[in-house]
C-alpha positions as CSV (number, residue, x, y, z in Angstrom):
1,M,-20.5,14.9,11.5
2,D,-23.7,14.9,13.5
3,R,-23.8,11.1,13.5
4,I,-20.8,10.7,15.9
5,A,-20.6,12.0,19.5
6,F,-17.9,12.1,22.2
7,K,-18.9,12.0,25.8
8,D,-16.8,11.3,29.0
9,G,-13.9,10.1,26.9
10,K,-16.0,7.6,24.9
11,I,-17.0,7.5,21.3
12,Y,-20.6,7.0,20.1
13,T,-22.3,6.6,16.8
14,L,-26.0,7.5,16.1
15,D,-27.7,4.2,15.8
16,M,-29.5,3.9,12.5
17,K,-31.7,1.1,14.1
18,G,-33.0,3.5,16.8
19,G,-31.1,2.1,19.8
20,S,-30.3,-1.6,19.3
21,P,-27.0,-2.9,20.6
22,V,-25.1,-5.3,18.3
23,Y,-22.4,-6.7,20.6
24,G,-23.4,-5.6,24.1
25,E,-22.3,-2.0,23.8
26,E,-23.7,0.8,25.8
27,I,-26.6,2.8,24.4
28,I,-27.0,6.5,25.5
29,E,-29.5,9.2,24.6
30,I,-28.3,12.6,23.4
31,E,-31.0,15.2,22.5
32,G,-33.6,12.5,22.1
33,K,-31.4,10.3,19.8
34,K,-29.9,6.9,20.6
35,F,-26.2,6.5,20.2
36,R,-24.1,3.3,20.5
37,E,-20.7,3.2,22.2
38,W,-17.8,2.5,19.8
39,I,-15.2,0.7,21.8
40,P,-11.5,1.1,20.7
41,W,-10.5,-2.2,22.3
42,R,-13.1,-3.9,20.0
43,S,-12.6,-1.8,16.9
44,K,-9.4,-0.6,15.2
45,L,-11.2,2.3,13.6
46,A,-12.4,3.5,16.9
47,A,-8.8,3.1,18.2
48,L,-7.6,5.2,15.3
49,I,-10.1,8.0,16.2
50,R,-8.8,7.9,19.8
51,R,-5.2,8.0,18.7
52,M,-6.0,10.9,16.4
53,G,-7.4,12.9,19.3
54,G,-11.0,12.5,18.3
55,H,-10.6,13.3,14.7
56,L,-12.9,11.3,12.4
57,P,-10.9,10.1,9.3
58,Q,-12.4,10.7,5.9
59,L,-15.1,8.2,5.2
60,K,-17.1,8.3,2.0
61,G,-19.2,5.7,0.4
62,P,-19.3,3.3,-1.2
63,V,-17.0,1.5,1.1
64,L,-15.1,-1.8,0.6
65,Y,-14.4,-3.5,3.9
66,L,-12.0,-6.4,3.9
67,G,-12.0,-8.7,6.9
68,A,-15.5,-7.7,8.2
69,A,-15.6,-10.6,10.7
70,Q,-18.9,-10.5,12.6
71,G,-19.5,-6.9,11.8
72,T,-18.5,-4.9,14.9
73,T,-16.8,-2.0,13.1
74,V,-18.9,-2.5,10.0
75,T,-22.1,-1.5,11.9
76,H,-20.5,1.7,13.1
77,I,-19.5,2.7,9.6
78,S,-23.1,1.7,8.7
79,D,-24.3,4.2,11.3
80,L,-22.0,7.0,10.0
81,L,-22.9,6.4,6.3
82,P,-26.6,5.4,6.4
83,D,-27.1,6.4,2.7
84,S,-24.0,4.6,1.4
85,V,-23.3,1.0,0.6
86,I,-20.7,-0.9,2.6
87,Y,-19.4,-4.0,0.8
88,A,-18.2,-6.3,3.6
89,V,-15.9,-9.2,2.6
90,E,-15.4,-12.1,5.1
91,F,-13.7,-15.4,4.5
92,S,-14.8,-17.4,7.5
93,P,-18.3,-19.0,7.1
94,T,-18.9,-18.9,10.8
95,A,-18.2,-15.1,11.1
96,Y,-20.1,-14.6,7.8
97,R,-23.3,-16.0,9.3
98,K,-23.4,-13.3,12.0
99,L,-22.4,-10.6,9.5
100,A,-25.2,-11.7,7.1
101,S,-27.7,-11.5,9.9
102,I,-26.7,-8.0,10.8
103,A,-26.7,-7.0,7.1
104,R,-30.3,-8.1,6.7
105,E,-31.3,-5.9,9.6
106,R,-29.5,-2.8,8.5
107,G,-30.0,-2.6,4.7
108,N,-26.8,-0.7,3.7
109,I,-24.4,-3.6,4.3
110,V,-23.7,-6.1,1.5
111,P,-22.0,-9.2,2.9
112,I,-19.7,-11.1,0.6
113,L,-18.3,-14.5,1.5
114,E,-15.0,-14.5,-0.3
115,D,-11.2,-14.6,0.0
116,A,-10.0,-11.0,-0.2
117,F,-6.8,-12.2,-2.0
118,H,-9.1,-12.8,-5.0
119,P,-10.8,-9.4,-5.6
120,E,-11.6,-10.4,-9.2
121,K,-14.3,-12.6,-7.8
122,Y,-16.3,-9.7,-6.3
123,L,-15.2,-6.9,-8.5
124,P,-18.3,-7.1,-10.7
125,M,-20.5,-6.7,-7.7
126,V,-18.5,-3.9,-6.0
127,G,-17.1,-1.7,-8.8
128,R,-15.4,1.5,-7.8
129,V,-15.3,2.6,-4.1
130,N,-14.3,5.8,-2.4
131,T,-13.0,4.1,0.8
132,L,-11.1,0.9,1.2
133,Y,-10.8,-0.4,4.7
134,Q,-8.8,-3.5,5.5
135,D,-8.4,-5.5,8.7
136,V,-7.1,-8.9,7.9
137,S,-4.6,-10.8,10.0
138,Q,-2.5,-12.4,7.2
139,K,1.2,-12.4,6.4
140,D,0.8,-10.5,3.1
141,Q,-1.6,-7.8,4.3
142,V,0.1,-5.2,2.0
143,G,-0.2,-7.4,-1.1
144,M,-3.9,-7.9,-0.4
145,F,-4.5,-4.2,0.0
146,I,-2.7,-3.4,-3.2
147,K,-4.7,-6.0,-5.2
148,N,-8.0,-4.6,-4.1
149,A,-7.0,-0.9,-4.3
150,D,-5.6,-1.3,-7.8
151,M,-8.9,-2.8,-9.0
152,M,-11.5,-0.9,-7.0
153,L,-10.3,2.3,-5.2
154,A,-11.2,5.5,-7.0
155,G,-8.4,7.9,-8.0
156,D,-9.3,10.3,-5.2
157,G,-10.2,7.6,-2.7
158,I,-8.7,6.9,0.7
159,G,-7.5,3.6,2.1
160,Y,-7.1,2.5,5.7
161,L,-4.8,-0.5,6.1
162,M,-5.0,-1.8,9.7
163,L,-1.6,-3.6,9.8
164,K,-1.0,-6.3,12.4
165,A,2.8,-6.5,12.8
166,R,2.8,-9.9,14.5
167,S,0.9,-11.5,11.6
168,V,3.6,-10.3,9.2
169,D,6.7,-11.3,11.3
170,V,6.5,-12.3,14.9
171,T,10.2,-11.7,15.5
172,S,10.7,-8.3,13.9
173,D,10.2,-4.8,15.4
174,P,6.7,-3.6,14.7
175,G,8.0,-0.1,13.7
176,K,10.3,-1.6,11.1
177,I,7.4,-3.7,9.7
178,F,5.3,-0.5,9.4
179,E,8.1,1.3,7.6
180,E,8.6,-1.6,5.2
181,A,4.9,-1.7,4.4
182,A,4.9,2.0,3.6
183,S,7.9,1.5,1.3
184,I,6.2,-1.4,-0.6
185,L,3.1,0.7,-1.1
186,G,5.2,3.6,-2.4
187,K,6.9,1.4,-4.9
188,K,3.5,0.3,-6.2
189,G,2.3,3.8,-6.7
190,W,0.4,4.4,-3.5
191,S,1.2,7.3,-1.1
192,V,1.1,6.7,2.7
193,M,-0.1,10.0,4.2
194,E,0.2,8.9,7.8
195,V,1.1,5.9,9.9
196,V,-0.8,5.9,13.2
197,E,0.2,3.3,15.8
198,L,-2.8,2.0,17.7
199,D,-1.3,1.2,21.1
200,P,-2.5,0.9,23.8
201,F,-5.9,-0.1,22.3
202,Q,-4.6,-2.5,19.7
203,K,-1.1,-3.8,20.5
204,D,1.5,-4.0,17.7
205,H,-1.0,-2.5,15.2
206,A,-0.8,0.6,13.1
207,C,-3.2,2.2,10.6
208,L,-1.6,3.2,7.3
209,I,-3.7,6.0,5.7
210,I,-3.2,5.7,2.0
211,C,-4.1,7.6,-1.2
212,R,-3.0,7.4,-4.9
């Protein structure tokens, strides 16, 4: 994909805004085009790319993003998929205000102020999506993913569950939590293609890459 670049061990996305930093990230120029640094300590998707040796996971719009926060990772997906819609769900009104401001500037992000445990509330707006990305620090992260995927992820779609072990159980071994999450998904009809731990960029986190 010509909208992502790797230079000096760093990841960059081609800025659809022409070179405007969102959160203080570095801007560089490559062949006359402006790229924004994608920092793996700030974005779990960037951490996944680093842990996968620079491989860009399959991203296809429309995208449903759960736990959008203030929009750090959302803006990089926006860069990568300028012609697709990213539905960005956030529960915190404070974070949502920043997200909404960024969405107004970019045009392909639809901010949604809702609880991702209740996908029926935004289902009419979103419909079917080809990518489901979840980054929510809640105890029942797997249950949230399943609810949303069952309703909205297309049959050939891909899901990315950024699982924070310490939010599930602070006392259990993270590896065991990742295994249990994969088992629960399997029992609900979802296949976990890969489990990628995100250390050292994101401690006690793993990305579960999921399909039907």
